C-alpha positions in Angstrom: 5.4 25.5 12.7 8.4 23.3 11.8 8.9 21.9 8.5 10.9 18.9 7.2 12.0 17.5 3.9 11.0 13.7 3.2 13.4 12.3 0.8 11.6 8.9 -0.2 13.1 6.2 -2.4 11.2 3.0 -3.3 13.0 0.0 -2.0 10.3 -2.5 -3.6 7.5 -2.0 -5.9 4.8 0.2 -4.5 1.1 -0.2 -5.6 -1.3 2.2 -3.6 -4.7 1.3 -4.9 -6.8 3.8 -7.0 -10.1 2.7 -5.0 -11.7 2.4 -8.3 -13.1 -0.9 -9.8 -10.8 -3.1 -11.6 -9.5 -2.0 -15.1 -10.8 -4.5 -17.7 -8.8 -6.6 -20.8 -9.8 -5.1 -24.2 -12.0 -2.4 -22.6 -9.9 -0.3 -20.7 -6.4 -1.9 -21.6 -5.1 -4.0 -24.3 -1.6 -6.1 -24.1 0.5 -6.5 -27.1 4.0 -8.3 -26.4 5.3 -6.9 -23.1 3.6 -3.8 -23.6 0.2 -3.1 -21.9 -1.5 0.0 -23.1 -4.2 2.0 -21.1 -6.8 2.6 -23.6 -8.6 5.7 -24.3 -11.8 4.2 -25.1 -13.4 7.3 -26.8 -10.8 8.3 -29.1 -10.5 4.5 -30.2 -14.0 4.5 -31.2 -13.7 7.7 -33.1 -10.9 6.0 -35.0 -12.3 2.6 -35.6 -16.1 3.4 -36.3 -16.8 3.9 -39.9 -18.5 7.4 -40.9 -21.5 5.5 -42.4 -23.9 4.4 -39.6 -25.3 1.7 -42.5 -21.9 0.5 -42.7 -21.8 -3.4 -41.7 -18.7 -2.7 -39.5 -20.6 -0.1 -37.5 -23.1 -2.2 -35.6 -20.4 -5.0 -35.4 -18.3 -3.0 -33.2 -21.1 -1.2 -31.2 -22.4 -4.7 -30.2 -18.9 -6.1 -29.5 -18.2 -7.0 -25.8 -14.7 -5.9 -26.1 -12.3 -4.0 -28.7 -10.4 -7.0 -29.3 -10.0 -7.7 -33.1 -10.7 -4.1 -33.7 -7.1 -3.0 -32.5 -3.7 -3.8 -32.6 -0.1 -2.8 -31.5 0.5 -1.1 -35.0 -2.8 1.0 -34.9 -1.7 2.2 -31.4 1.8 2.9 -32.2 0.7 4.8 -35.1 -1.5 7.3 -33.1 -0.6 7.7 -29.3 -3.7 10.1 -28.7 -5.3 6.0 -28.8 -4.0 5.3 -25.2 -3.6 7.5 -22.2 -0.6 5.9 -21.3 1.4 2.6 -21.7 3.5 0.3 -19.4 6.2 -2.6 -19.5 4.8 -5.4 -18.5 2.7 -8.5 -19.6 -0.7 -9.7 -18.3 -2.6 -12.8 -19.1 -5.3 -11.9 -16.7 -8.7 -10.2 -17.3 -8.2 -7.1 -15.1 -5.8 -5.0 -13.6 -5.6 -2.8 -10.3 -4.7 0.5 -10.8 -2.3 2.8 -9.1 -3.5 6.1 -7.2 -2.5 9.0 -9.8 -3.2 12.8 -9.8 -5.2 14.5 -12.1 -2.3 14.5 -14.8 -2.3 10.6 -14.6 1.0 10.7 -12.6 1.7 8.2 -9.5 2.6 9.5 -6.5 2.9 8.5 -2.5 -0.1 9.8 -0.8 0.6 11.7 2.2 -2.4 9.7 4.1 -0.3 6.6 3.6 2.9 8.0 5.2 0.6 9.6 8.1 -1.1 6.3 8.6 2.2 4.4 8.9 3.4 6.9 11.3 0.1 6.6 13.4 0.2 2.8 13.5 4.1 3.0 14.7 3.4 5.3 17.6 0.0 3.6 18.8 2.4 0.1 18.6 5.0 1.6 20.4 2.8 2.9 23.2 1.0 -0.5 23.6 4.5 -2.2 24.0 6.1 0.3 26.4 3.0 0.5 28.8 2.3 -3.3 28.3 -1.3 -2.8 26.9 -3.4 -5.6 26.0 -6.0 -5.4 23.5 -9.5 -5.1 24.8 -11.4 -7.3 22.2 -14.9 -6.0 23.8 -14.4 -2.7 23.4 -13.5 -3.3 19.3 -16.1 -2.1 16.5 -18.2 -4.6 15.0 -17.3 -3.1 11.7 -13.8 -4.8 10.8 -12.6 -1.7 8.9 -13.1 0.5 12.0 -12.3 -2.3 14.6 -9.5 -0.6 16.7 -11.2 3.1 16.4 -12.2 3.5 19.6 -9.3 2.0 21.6 -6.8 4.1 19.3 -9.0 7.1 20.6 -8.1 6.1 23.9 -4.2 7.0 23.2 -4.6 9.8 20.8 -7.7 12.1 21.6 -8.6 10.8 25.2 -10.2 14.0 26.1 -12.8 13.6 23.2 -16.2 13.1 24.8 -18.0 12.0 21.8 -16.9 10.4 18.4 -17.2 13.8 16.5 -14.8 15.7 18.7 -12.0 13.1 18.0 -10.1 15.0 15.3 -10.3 18.2 17.3 -8.5 16.7 20.3 -6.3 14.1 18.0 -2.8 14.4 19.1 -1.9 13.8 15.3 -3.3 16.9 14.4 0.1 18.3 14.7 1.9 16.6 11.9 0.6 17.5 8.3 2.3 15.1 5.6 1.9 16.4 1.9 1.4 14.0 -0.9 5.0 13.4 -2.5 5.8 14.7 -5.7 4.7 12.9 -9.0 6.9 10.0 -9.8 8.9 10.4 -12.8 7.2 9.4 -16.5 9.1 6.3 -16.5 8.1 4.9 -13.1 5.1 3.0 -13.5 5.4 -0.6 -14.8 2.8 -3.5 -14.7 3.4 -6.2 -11.8 2.6 -9.8 -11.8 2.1 -10.6 -8.5 0.8 -13.6 -6.3 -0.6 -14.2 -3.0 1.8 -17.1 -1.8 1.0 -19.6 -0.7 -2.4 -20.3 -1.9 -2.8 -23.5 -4.0 0.1 -25.1 -6.1 0.9 -21.3 -7.9 -0.7 -19.2 -5.5 -3.4 -16.7 -6.5 -2.3 -14.1 -9.3 -3.1 -10.6 -9.5 -1.7 -8.1 -11.8 -1.4 -4.4 -10.8 0.3 -1.0 -11.7 3.1 -0.1 -9.4 6.1 2.3 -9.0 9.5 0.9 -9.9 12.4 0.0 -7.2 14.8 2.8 -6.9 12.4 5.6 -7.7 13.2 8.8 -5.7 10.7 11.4 -4.8 10.2 14.1 -2.2 7.3 15.0 0.5 7.1 17.3 3.2 6.1 16.9 6.8 4.9 19.7 9.0 4.8 19.7 12.5 2.9 22.2 14.7 4.9 22.9 17.4 2.0 24.6 19.5 -0.1 21.4 19.4 2.6 19.4 19.9 4.0 21.2 22.8 1.5 23.4 24.3 -1.7 21.6 23.8 -0.6 18.1 24.6 -1.8 18.4 28.3 -5.1 19.7 27.0 -5.5 16.9 24.7 -4.9 14.5 27.5 -1.7 13.0 25.8 1.2 14.9 27.7 1.9 11.5 29.6 3.0 9.8 26.4 6.1 12.3 25.8 5.2 12.6 22.2 7.6 14.4 20.3 8.9 14.7 16.8 12.4 12.9 17.8 10.7 9.8 19.4 8.1 9.5 16.5 10.9 8.9 14.2 12.3 6.4 16.7 9.1 4.6 16.7 8.8 4.6 12.7 12.2 3.4 13.0 11.8 0.7 15.1 8.5 -0.4 13.2 10.5 -1.2 10.2 13.3 -2.8 12.2 10.7 -5.3 13.7 8.8 -5.9 10.4 12.1 -6.7 8.6 13.0 -9.4 11.5 9.5 -10.8 11.1 9.6 -11.2 7.3 13.0 -12.8 7.4 11.6 -15.2 9.8 8.9 -16.0 7.5 10.9 -16.6 4.4 13.5 -18.6 6.1 11.0 -21.3 6.6 9.5 -21.3 3.0 10.8 -23.1 -0.2 10.6 -21.2 -3.1 11.1 -17.6 -1.3 15.1 -17.8 -1.7 14.8 -14.3 -3.2 12.8 -12.8 -0.9 15.1 -14.0 1.8 17.8 -12.5 -0.2 15.9 -9.1 -0.4 15.0 -8.9 3.4 18.6 -9.7 4.5 19.9 -6.8 2.6 17.4 -4.5 3.9 18.1 -5.5 7.3 21.9 -4.5 6.8 20.7 -1.2 5.0 18.4 -0.6 8.0 21.0 -1.7 10.8 23.2 1.1 9.2 21.4 3.7 8.3 21.5 7.3 10.1 19.0 7.9 12.8 16.7 10.0 10.6 16.4 7.3 8.1 13.4 4.9 8.4 12.4 1.9 6.4 8.6 1.4 6.2 5.4 -0.3 4.4 2.9 1.2 2.7 -0.1 0.3 0.7 -0.8 -3.0 -1.0 1.1 -6.2 0.5 1.8 -4.3 3.6 -0.6 -7.0 5.1 -1.7 -7.7 8.7 1.7 -7.5 10.4 2.1 -4.0 9.6 -1.1 -3.0 11.1 -1.5 -1.2 14.2 -0.8 -4.0 16.4 0.0 -6.7 14.2 2.0 -9.5 15.9 1.1 -8.1 19.5 -2.1 -9.7 19.0 -1.6 -13.4 20.1 -2.9 -16.1 22.2 -6.4 -16.2 23.1 -6.8 -12.7 22.0 -5.9 -13.4 18.4 -8.3 -16.7 18.3 -10.9 -13.9 19.8 -10.3 -11.4 17.0 -9.9 -14.2 14.1 -13.0 -15.7 15.3 -15.2 -12.2 15.4 -14.3 -10.8 12.0 -13.8 -14.2 10.2 -10.4 -13.5 9.1 -9.4 -17.0 7.7 -12.0 -19.4 6.0 -11.2 -22.4 8.2 -11.7 -22.4 11.8 -9.0 -20.5 13.9 -7.0 -22.9 16.4 -5.0 -21.2 19.1 -1.3 -21.5 18.3 -1.7 -21.5 14.8 0.6 -19.4 12.4 -1.3 -15.9 11.1 -1.0 -14.8 8.7 0.0 -17.6 6.5 0.4 -16.0 3.1 2.3 -13.0 1.8 2.1 -10.9 -1.5 5.0 -10.8 -3.7 5.9 -9.9 -7.2 7.2 -12.7 -9.7 8.9 -13.0 -12.9 7.8 -15.1 -16.2 9.3 -18.1 -14.5 7.0 -18.1 -11.7 9.8 -17.0 -9.4 9.2 -14.9 -6.5 11.4 -12.0 -6.6 10.5 -9.0 -4.2 7.6 -8.0 -1.6 5.6 -4.9 -2.5 5.4 -1.5 -0.4 8.8 -1.0 1.1 10.1 2.6 1.2 13.2 4.2 2.4 12.3 7.8 4.1 15.2 10.2 4.9 13.7 13.1 7.5 15.9 16.3 6.7 
């Protein structure tokens, strides 16, 4: 078992969702000035409820639909136990999307997100090198599992039934740990937008790890599976090796950067994004062979998925129609996807994309 250290640096804000319902304004959080307080609702109620149940304020608080009007910044700052944590940022929306955190409320990068990016990069490379074409007829009806059977043809071809796939999966050889917790001041509130969608885009507020945050993870490679059992798994012909995998990861990042440059070159209002990707292209081109620039989490979008822009022409038209990926009928040749997700500032200027990491394998 070979072990590698992953030095991870966030290049842009990173939001990996908690999978829980969105947080609600004045129930889960309160915003005062440029600070968002994630409330400890039980502690707040203990603090503001009168001890006398006959007090008129008692029922007024219990019947209220929110805590607005009963708390303020002075109260919260006077007693830190009334909130779980606070974030820099201002929200005018009624909900906020929470980032995934550990049991201690610390944000981190899940190992599953990193492994998923590796897996997608490898499958994509195999499709490109072999000149494979997506067989839409063999895709699953459920959109979230659409590519599952086709992916198993490459990664676990000897599995006779779906339940056996994990046992014969090539990626059993890789174990990626969750990253270390991000430092305490790494999380902030971001005002995001889906652009272009309407005059100002679709606004979304979410928690994200700031850029330039350094954390570490660990990757283990089971060389017995990789070298001895590859033939048994039916994947020896893919020439799967750790070095080739890292190269696939690196090339996937370079392709994605080029795609984003092409997108923002044709969009007014995206000058900052164009600057970002121009700088990222220079960094990626000059980086050592063991350094990759990848996307994870919210904002990565369609093109970072397993095949992304490898699906085109009539095949893309069929996929679009089958899974209803657009509101309007898709015509072959139309650009897809037409939108991107980005963080914006108080003046509604688009600043940076989400989800970019610099990963150095050592």
